[in-house]
VEXTIGU-704022 format. One record per residue (C-alpha): x, y, z. Coordinates in steps of 0.05 Angstrom, whole numbers. Layout:
N
u  v  w
X  Y  Z
...
//
This chain:
727
u  v  w
2882  4190  2380
2814  4194  2415
2807  4181  2487
2753  4169  2540
2747  4176  2612
2724  4108  2644
2698  4100  2707
2715  4037  2744
2669  4003  2802
2731  4012  2850
2739  4059  2916
2791  4104  2863
2794  4190  2859
2759  4186  2790
2757  4171  2724
2817  4136  2687
2838  4149  2604
2833  4108  2554
2849  4106  2485
2788  4091  2432
2811  4031  2387
2797  4060  2309
2752  4009  2292
2704  4026  2359
2649  4075  2369
2633  4095  2445
2592  4146  2472
2577  4177  2542
2544  4120  2588
2576  4061  2549
2591  4001  2583
2669  3977  2570
2721  3931  2591
2792  3958  2598
2853  3942  2629
2875  3957  2699
2942  3929  2727
2938  3858  2707
2872  3848  2703
2813  3867  2653
2749  3900  2689
2684  3932  2667
2666  4007  2674
2627  4063  2644
2646  4115  2591
2639  4180  2640
2660  4229  2599
2648  4245  2524
2709  4220  2469
2755  4277  2464
2824  4281  2416
2894  4271  2462
2919  4338  2476
2966  4378  2514
2972  4355  2592
2950  4282  2574
2998  4223  2582
3041  4207  2533
3003  4163  2474
3041  4098  2483
3028  4104  2562
2957  4103  2542
2916  4033  2543
2859  4016  2499
2785  3994  2510
2788  3928  2496
2716  3916  2498
2649  3954  2478
2598  3909  2520
2532  3890  2486
2485  3932  2547
2444  3991  2550
2483  4052  2565
2475  4087  2632
2425  4136  2628
2454  4208  2641
2407  4209  2705
2432  4151  2737
2509  4183  2717
2489  4246  2750
2459  4215  2813
2522  4172  2827
2561  4240  2818
2511  4278  2870
2514  4217  2915
2592  4208  2917
2593  4279  2930
2542  4293  2984
2562  4230  3026
2641  4239  3008
2653  4168  2977
2699  4161  2917
2650  4163  2855
2672  4090  2835
2645  4062  2903
2583  4089  2885
2585  4065  2819
2599  3998  2843
2521  3999  2879
2503  3995  2802
2550  3951  2777
2539  3905  2831
2518  3845  2788
2577  3820  2747
2543  3769  2702
2489  3827  2679
2557  3842  2632
2569  3775  2606
2524  3742  2549
2457  3709  2572
2461  3635  2587
2401  3590  2554
2360  3573  2599
2340  3490  2610
2268  3482  2607
2231  3401  2621
2167  3373  2596
2149  3307  2592
2171  3242  2557
2124  3184  2524
2142  3143  2580
2116  3147  2651
2142  3117  2714
2112  3049  2734
2107  3073  2809
2069  3138  2805
2076  3179  2878
2034  3236  2895
2085  3284  2883
2106  3253  2808
2035  3252  2792
2035  3337  2812
2090  3344  2764
2052  3314  2709
1995  3351  2726
2033  3421  2718
2065  3399  2647
1992  3378  2624
1973  3438  2641
2025  3472  2582
2004  3480  2512
2040  3422  2474
2112  3420  2470
2126  3464  2526
2160  3456  2589
2185  3499  2651
2244  3509  2683
2263  3471  2745
2253  3522  2798
2185  3540  2763
2167  3466  2762
2179  3454  2833
2142  3509  2849
2078  3496  2800
2077  3420  2830
2099  3430  2902
2148  3392  2900
2230  3385  2913
2279  3387  2861
2298  3316  2871
2228  3293  2848
2237  3324  2785
2315  3300  2779
2292  3228  2788
2244  3242  2730
2296  3258  2693
2339  3206  2702
2290  3160  2693
2277  3183  2624
2208  3206  2645
2225  3281  2627
2264  3316  2574
2309  3378  2573
2310  3431  2517
2333  3498  2516
2296  3563  2530
2316  3640  2506
2367  3664  2557
2322  3717  2584
2246  3702  2607
2205  3761  2615
2165  3780  2675
2094  3782  2673
2062  3854  2661
2028  3888  2711
1954  3909  2691
1927  3977  2725
1858  3961  2718
1859  3883  2744
1820  3908  2802
1789  3974  2810
1783  3989  2885
1733  4036  2915
1754  4090  2962
1717  4129  3007
1728  4191  3041
1803  4216  3052
1819  4156  3012
1781  4177  2955
1819  4253  2964
1892  4225  2973
1888  4176  2914
1859  4222  2862
1919  4271  2889
1976  4229  2884
1956  4195  2817
1944  4270  2793
2018  4288  2811
2047  4222  2772
2007  4244  2710
2040  4324  2716
2109  4276  2702
2143  4328  2747
2186  4324  2808
2150  4329  2872
2152  4302  2948
2089  4275  2983
2086  4250  3051
2030  4199  3058
2007  4201  3136
1960  4153  3157
1947  4116  3221
1958  4045  3221
1912  4006  3179
1890  4074  3143
1897  4035  3074
1965  4072  3056
1987  4007  3009
1917  4008  2975
1919  4079  2963
1994  4086  2934
1982  4028  2885
1932  4071  2854
1994  4124  2840
2036  4055  2813
1979  4042  2768
1979  4114  2735
2045  4103  2726
2035  4036  2686
1977  4077  2645
2024  4118  2627
2080  4071  2606
2128  4096  2660
2159  4045  2712
2150  4046  2784
2198  4037  2839
2173  4011  2914
2225  4012  2974
2214  3968  3039
2254  3955  3093
2250  3892  3105
2240  3860  3035
2245  3792  3054
2185  3792  3097
2141  3814  3057
2096  3758  3036
2035  3798  3049
2057  3858  3017
2068  3817  2952
1992  3776  2959
1960  3848  2962
1996  3868  2900
1976  3807  2862
1901  3809  2880
1914  3884  2854
1952  3890  2795
1939  3817  2768
2017  3794  2772
2075  3796  2820
2121  3851  2820
2203  3842  2807
2241  3837  2866
2306  3868  2888
2335  3836  2950
2402  3802  2983
2363  3740  2976
2357  3730  2905
2405  3678  2869
2454  3704  2817
2411  3686  2761
2357  3727  2782
2393  3784  2793
2425  3779  2731
2357  3772  2696
2327  3828  2740
2381  3883  2725
2379  3862  2649
2298  3874  2645
2306  3934  2675
2364  3963  2639
2326  3952  2578
2262  3971  2603
2219  3916  2608
2206  3922  2683
2153  3958  2699
2145  3949  2779
2201  3931  2824
2198  3921  2901
2269  3924  2931
2307  3944  2986
2344  4010  2990
2400  3990  2935
2346  3983  2881
2358  4057  2877
2420  4044  2838
2379  3999  2788
2393  4020  2713
2318  4056  2707
2301  4076  2642
2237  4113  2664
2210  4129  2729
2145  4143  2738
2138  4144  2817
2180  4119  2878
2158  4096  2936
2188  4091  2998
2147  4050  3050
2156  4059  3122
2203  4114  3112
2216  4127  3176
2248  4063  3188
2321  4057  3200
2335  4003  3156
2347  4052  3095
2403  4078  3122
2460  4039  3098
2515  4041  3150
2580  3996  3116
2609  4020  3050
2580  4076  3019
2543  4105  3078
2476  4130  3055
2402  4136  3071
2361  4113  3020
2301  4152  3039
2346  4221  3029
2367  4194  2965
2296  4168  2933
2284  4249  2941
2348  4260  2899
2335  4203  2853
2262  4230  2834
2282  4300  2821
2336  4275  2772
2280  4232  2736
2228  4283  2731
2178  4240  2776
2134  4243  2842
2177  4210  2903
2121  4184  2961
2140  4175  3030
2089  4136  3061
2087  4119  3137
2038  4120  3202
2094  4153  3246
2143  4197  3196
2210  4215  3216
2220  4284  3242
2259  4310  3184
2193  4292  3137
2150  4323  3193
2180  4389  3186
2187  4381  3119
2122  4369  3112
2103  4421  3162
2143  4474  3130
2116  4458  3060
2173  4426  3027
2132  4364  3025
2058  4362  2999
2023  4324  3058
1961  4277  3047
1930  4255  3113
1893  4191  3126
1860  4202  3201
1823  4139  3203
1827  4059  3200
1796  4028  3145
1729  3990  3149
1706  4018  3204
1757  3990  3252
1777  4036  3318
1852  4058  3333
1875  4009  3398
1869  4038  3467
1922  4048  3507
1946  4040  3578
2005  4039  3614
2025  3998  3676
2073  4027  3733
2123  3967  3749
2141  4014  3806
2076  4013  3840
2052  3935  3816
2116  3901  3799
2109  3830  3772
2117  3775  3817
2187  3747  3836
2228  3700  3773
2173  3731  3725
2173  3794  3678
2097  3806  3668
2047  3834  3711
1977  3801  3723
1945  3852  3688
1979  3836  3625
1967  3761  3628
1901  3776  3649
1896  3816  3578
1922  3755  3544
1874  3706  3572
1818  3750  3561
1830  3761  3479
1839  3678  3481
1779  3670  3513
1746  3710  3454
1784  3669  3406
1829  3720  3374
1907  3727  3387
1952  3767  3431
2021  3795  3427
2082  3802  3467
2135  3852  3445
2210  3852  3475
2255  3878  3430
2312  3840  3448
2336  3771  3425
2349  3715  3453
2341  3677  3524
2385  3733  3565
2423  3793  3548
2484  3773  3601
2507  3712  3632
2542  3717  3696
2572  3658  3744
2533  3676  3818
2603  3646  3850
2654  3685  3816
2615  3737  3783
2649  3726  3714
2610  3754  3660
2608  3718  3590
2639  3779  3539
2652  3769  3464
2731  3757  3459
2716  3803  3393
2672  3857  3416
2664  3905  3481
2593  3869  3482
2562  3816  3530
2550  3749  3499
2467  3732  3487
2440  3671  3511
2403  3628  3461
2371  3578  3508
2338  3543  3444
2398  3525  3412
2435  3523  3482
2492  3580  3450
2527  3647  3469
2515  3697  3414
2547  3768  3399
2495  3809  3362
2549  3855  3337
2598  3808  3301
2558  3737  3301
2612  3703  3345
2583  3641  3373
2600  3596  3429
2567  3534  3455
2530  3543  3533
2579  3519  3579
2564  3468  3640
2613  3502  3679
2640  3567  3695
2698  3576  3646
2733  3618  3696
2723  3588  3767
2699  3518  3742
2647  3511  3788
2582  3473  3768
2510  3500  3761
2530  3572  3775
2515  3603  3715
2448  3650  3717
2415  3687  3660
2398  3764  3673
2347  3802  3638
2294  3774  3592
2294  3761  3524
2239  3741  3479
2255  3671  3488
2253  3676  3562
2183  3707  3552
2152  3649  3508
2179  3606  3566
2145  3645  3616
2079  3651  3573
2073  3574  3558
2082  3566  3634
2009  3610  3646
1983  3580  3577
2005  3516  3565
1954  3491  3510
1954  3563  3471
1989  3558  3401
2053  3607  3421
2105  3634  3363
2166  3676  3370
2187  3726  3312
2244  3744  3320
2306  3752  3262
2350  3696  3283
2300  3651  3294
2324  3579  3266
2304  3564  3196
2320  3637  3173
2276  3680  3130
2231  3626  3108
2215  3604  3179
2202  3673  3193
2149  3685  3127
2118  3617  3143
2107  3635  3218
2078  3706  3185
2031  3663  3138
2010  3623  3199
1999  3680  3246
1961  3720  3189
1915  3658  3177
1895  3644  3256
1936  3588  3266
1970  3619  3329
1947  3644  3395
1998  3682  3425
2058  3722  3383
2115  3730  3420
2171  3784  3376
2226  3830  3378
2217  3896  3322
2195  3848  3267
2127  3857  3282
2119  3929  3276
2142  3918  3204
2069  3938  3178
2045  3867  3180
1965  3858  3181
1945  3801  3229
1859  3803  3224
1858  3769  3292
1899  3808  3333
1873  3854  3385
1915  3853  3450
1988  3881  3439
2028  3878  3509
2098  3908  3508
2136  3878  3573
2193  3933  3572
2167  4000  3536
2232  4039  3569
2285  3999  3535
2304  4041  3479
2298  4111  3517
2361  4107  3559
2404  4109  3486
2450  4163  3482
2424  4182  3421
2380  4253  3390
2331  4202  3361
2324  4162  3420
2255  4188  3437
2232  4193  3365
2253  4117  3348
2222  4089  3415
2149  4135  3403
2154  4101  3316
2170  4028  3342
2117  4027  3408
2062  4062  3357
2076  4015  3312
2072  3954  3351
2009  3975  3385
1985  3997  3311
1984  3918  3298
1924  3906  3346
1849  3917  3326
1859  3931  3243
1792  3890  3235
1733  3918  3253
1711  3855  3289
1771  3860  3334
1776  3921  3380
1852  3937  3394
1884  3942  3458
1955  3962  3486
1985  3955  3547
2051  3983  3569
2097  3957  3628
2140  4018  3647
2179  4039  3699
2169  4114  3678
2099  4126  3661
2111  4208  3671
2160  4206  3604
2134  4253  3555
2136  4192  3493
2099  4146  3540
2054  4196  3562
2044  4218  3489
2030  4151  3463
1975  4132  3524
1935  4191  3502
1939  4186  3425
1980  4251  3416
2030  4237  3362
2029  4313  3335
2039  4337  3412
2091  4291  3419
2123  4313  3343
2112  4387  3371
2157  4381  3429
2212  4341  3397
2209  4389  3345
2218  4446  3388
2280  4406  3428
2314  4397  3369
2306  4469  3346
2332  4492  3414
2395  4447  3415
2409  4460  3339
2404  4384  3310
2374  4358  3253
2324  4382  3218
2350  4446  3246
2428  4436  3252
2467  4389  3210
2515  4325  3237
2574  4286  3214
2620  4236  3240
2683  4214  3226
2696  4136  3245
2767  4111  3252
2785  4048  3266
2847  4001  3270
2866  3931  3295
2919  3955  3339
2886  4011  3397
2959  4051  3393
2951  4054  3318
2895  4080  3321
2896  4135  3378
2964  4166  3345
2920  4167  3277
2867  4206  3318
2917  4249  3351
2945  4263  3280
2880  4281  3256
2852  4325  3310
2917  4369  3305
2914  4385  3235
2830  4404  3243
2812  4465  3206
2782  4521  3249
2712  4545  3216
2664  4594  3259
2598  4554  3244
2623  4491  3250
2641  4454  3326
2687  4384  3328
2674  4342  3388
2723  4294  3401
2760  4250  3382
2724  4205  3431
2725  4121  3444
2655  4105  3405
2609  4077  3452
2620  4003  3430
2697  4022  3434
2715  3959  3396
2680  3908  3342
2707  3852  3299
2772  3862  3342
2777  3931  3314
2779  3990  3362
2744  4056  3343
2743  4121  3354
2696  4183  3337
2683  4248  3326
2630  4288  3310
2616  4358  3268
2552  4401  3289
2536  4454  3251
2474  4503  3231
2434  4474  3167
2462  4525  3116
2532  4489  3148
2589  4474  3087
2603  4406  3125
2627  4366  3061
2675  4430  3046
2701  4429  3113
2713  4359  3115
2747  4357  3049
2799  4407  3071
2801  4374  3133
2820  4302  3102
2862  4334  3037
2928  4321  3070
2902  4258  3114
2935  4194  3090
2913  4131  3118
2959  4078  3139
2977  4006  3163
2907  3980  3193
2876  4050  3195
2807  4057  3168
2772  4122  3166
2698  4133  3143
2654  4190  3130
2587  4193  3152
2538  4249  3136
2477  4260  3171
2498  4201  3218
2436  4159  3251
2476  4112  3290
2525  4137  3353
2546  4073  3372
//
């Protein structure tokens, strides 16, 4: 009897053995359907078939493979990547494989696509929308049609218009093949000219792709220096060699500008991969990648786990962004895993940022990464000037949040016909609501956090679990009316203030929770880029690489906001965020950039470095402090996070876990202690923090510690290697 080990995409300790039916031939990497209890599930053959031998189960106890699926086999590279990630982040291999197999429909036969073409009849009443539908169809070859989404997009109509024409007999349907091919980018569609540093860097990166070997490159360029256009040339080289390219972005849903630039360079849009795709589009993309028909994809962090056949280059844009760290399920950092993925694929990986992570900066300075610098802005634009405003010496007027100097700078930008941006990394109207009568503070019932007031939609919201409540008319504690007070500012409150000063200006908000969701954000970003807004009030979303040609002034309402966190990366993150935000100004040669930062501690090294434009000086000091403290990148951290619905149950488990802690000369265990936010979604949380030197065997130590431990009841235990969040 032939048996194989099949890895199933569940949190199981390893692969299970199954018998190979006599009429079936399977190889390592094949997708198969197997019985698991009463269910049938899909899995991957993880080891080569072997003959049943001593030590195996009895033949009658071994279940057989049900079906060999008609899907391209999982490559050796990707299987090795799954095993490597599982070992590094200490997650079951099946949980990591689930990242690969997260599109269940990809393993089913393709359903025919329904397309529409014009019939011989025309409606008596021809509206402008109906006219556009027939005009779009008339441009196609005779007898050809479009799917409903494509027809709606081409004709710029809603689906209801198409449905009405179909019901009236004015459209015909027919079946298309089960998949629609992606357009193939043309590496020579638009050849751009480069100068100076850009020309050198494009040549070096293209050469690295041509060598077909693993190298890691840090593309370190100031904001507006043309990093995107430069790494496009590395992608073009991969296309010329008929290899695939992957671009990872931290906010894939907000990349309209990026996609327009890509299409201008390569003549078509890339494939996309993010949570907003529908099931059919996800299936199509997954299958086309597995079959080697997608050449370029722009995706979120999970795109690393797609079944790539021949990667030629991986690009991690805004590599410093914390959004690349997945905090739920399999906990991993896509920036670090992209380096591993590139090594296995024997291709270069390019990490791009104007403010690199300290880890990448140190790796580059020590020669492990190749560094490519773009020190000046493209097209003759200059870097923005910075000014710190000491709010201790010149506070804003009572009841206001912006100093007169900032308002004057906004007004000056408007007078010049330019745009102004006001930045505050705090959503909503106010971070706290309390009663002036009894002092009651409105807190989330499920988390240890205050409810944030969203005045425009008259709601209180918890930004940890999403709990919503209407803003009450009277205090729910003392029942007194007109006693509720909003404490502190959010972007809605800043918007209210700025409209009071500039009522004629076109003011918009950019925030992740604005009404209308992602599409509204995209539309607003497009509106700003076209110059159809005068004042922008935004959260950290505005720092995500957007290009606003008319933006000349940036005002940071609270530059100190991120510096008070008990977080080893607080200074680094604040520098990166404020530098990126300030870098939105003056990106065109016509508008000179200027940024003003309101602060209560202008002497802080982070703010002094920003004002002086001394990024490398800041990094040098930060590197030294990390080295002295033995913190990453000069040491290693790991966290054990324990949570339970019952605090006593969590505490008992934590104490038991602490009693079984092994002793290691190089690894220090801090805790257990309640997490800074001790309760989220009604789960009580405790943490251990493990600290050791760079070569500390952290995974082996944790494995030894947890080997005899069994969770029980509602207790959950998560391991976070190289933690980014300490909350």
